[in-house]
PASEBA-1860 file (N, C-alpha, C; in nm, 3 decimals):
! residues 47
1> MKTTVYFL> 0.083/-0.120/0.000/0.000/0.000/0.000/0.088/0.127/0.000 ~ 0.191/0.130/0.085/0.277/0.247/0.090/0.347/0.268/-0.044 ~ 0.385/0.160/-0.109/0.453/0.171/-0.238/0.362/0.237/-0.340 ~ 0.236/0.202/-0.340/0.140/0.261/-0.433/0.124/0.411/-0.407 ~ 0.116/0.449/-0.282/0.101/0.591/-0.247/0.225/0.669/-0.290 ~ 0.343/0.617/-0.262/0.466/0.684/-0.303/0.473/0.698/-0.454 ~ 0.435/0.594/-0.524/0.436/0.597/-0.671/0.343/0.706/-0.723 ~ 0.223/0.714/-0.669/0.127/0.816/-0.713/0.178/0.957/-0.682
9> VIIIMPAL> 0.240/0.976/-0.568/0.295/1.108/-0.532/0.405/1.147/-0.630 ~ 0.492/1.054/-0.663/0.601/1.081/-0.756/0.547/1.115/-0.896 ~ 0.441/1.052/-0.937/0.382/1.076/-1.069/0.305/1.209/-1.072 ~ 0.235/1.242/-0.966/0.148/1.360/-0.964/0.223/1.490/-0.936 ~ 0.325/1.488/-0.854/0.395/1.610/-0.813/0.448/1.695/-0.929 ~ 0.514/1.639/-1.029/0.562/1.725/-1.139/0.449/1.798/-1.212 ~ 0.335/1.735/-1.225/0.222/1.799/-1.293/0.173/1.920/-1.213 ~ 0.181/1.914/-1.082/0.137/2.025/-0.998/0.239/2.139/-0.994
17> AQADMYKF> 0.361/2.110/-1.026/0.469/2.208/-1.015/0.488/2.292/-1.140 ~ 0.408/2.274/-1.241/0.424/2.351/-1.364/0.385/2.497/-1.342 ~ 0.459/2.587/-1.405/0.431/2.729/-1.394/0.471/2.798/-1.524 ~ 0.412/2.914/-1.550/0.452/2.992/-1.667/0.587/3.056/-1.639 ~ 0.672/3.055/-1.740/0.804/3.116/-1.728/0.816/3.223/-1.836 ~ 0.880/3.334/-1.801/0.900/3.443/-1.895/1.048/3.473/-1.907 ~ 1.088/3.514/-2.027/1.227/3.549/-2.055/1.229/3.692/-2.107 ~ 1.321/3.774/-2.054/1.337/3.909/-2.107/1.483/3.950/-2.096
25> VDKNGTVH> 1.519/4.049/-2.176/1.656/4.101/-2.178/1.650/4.245/-2.128 ~ 1.734/4.277/-2.029/1.734/4.414/-1.975/1.816/4.506/-2.064 ~ 1.825/4.634/-2.025/1.893/4.734/-2.108/2.043/4.707/-2.121 ~ 2.099/4.626/-2.031/2.242/4.592/-2.038/2.268/4.465/-2.119 ~ 2.161/4.404/-2.169/2.176/4.283/-2.249/2.176/4.154/-2.167 ~ 2.147/4.164/-2.038/2.143/4.046/-1.952/2.009/3.976/-1.968 ~ 2.012/3.845/-1.989/1.890/3.766/-2.005/1.841/3.725/-1.867 ~ 1.711/3.745/-1.842/1.649/3.709/-1.715/1.535/3.612/-1.740
33> FTHKKPEG> 1.514/3.519/-1.646/1.401/3.429/-1.648/1.323/3.450/-1.518 ~ 1.190/3.454/-1.528/1.107/3.477/-1.411/0.974/3.405/-1.427 ~ 0.904/3.386/-1.317/0.772/3.324/-1.322/0.660/3.429/-1.329 ~ 0.697/3.554/-1.313/0.599/3.663/-1.324/0.622/3.739/-1.453 ~ 0.513/3.781/-1.517/0.526/3.860/-1.640/0.590/3.994/-1.605 ~ 0.699/4.028/-1.674/0.769/4.153/-1.642/0.681/4.275/-1.671 ~ 0.675/4.367/-1.575/0.596/4.489/-1.594/0.679/4.590/-1.672 ~ 0.620/4.648/-1.774/0.687/4.751/-1.851/0.794/4.699/-1.944
41> KKGKKWK> 0.808/4.570/-1.954/0.907/4.511/-2.043/0.836/4.411/-2.133 ~ 0.894/4.388/-2.249/0.838/4.290/-2.340/0.893/4.153/-2.301 ~ 0.817/4.084/-2.218/0.856/3.949/-2.176/0.797/3.846/-2.270 ~ 0.876/3.752/-2.309/0.830/3.648/-2.399/0.806/3.522/-2.316 ~ 0.686/3.461/-2.332/0.656/3.340/-2.260/0.752/3.232/-2.307 ~ 0.812/3.164/-2.212/0.916/3.066/-2.241/0.865/2.928/-2.206 ~ 0.852/2.845/-2.303/0.803/2.705/-2.290/0.714/2.690/-2.172
END
């Protein structure tokens, strides 16, 4: 029984951890990745 529960937790957890990621380049040319859409910047949704 415990093995089944552990297996289900391992299978389900990655699906719950998905989030939107954004990529943007600042004025100095540094690439940034964030989970929040950048305010005032053109952030591109990343995979």
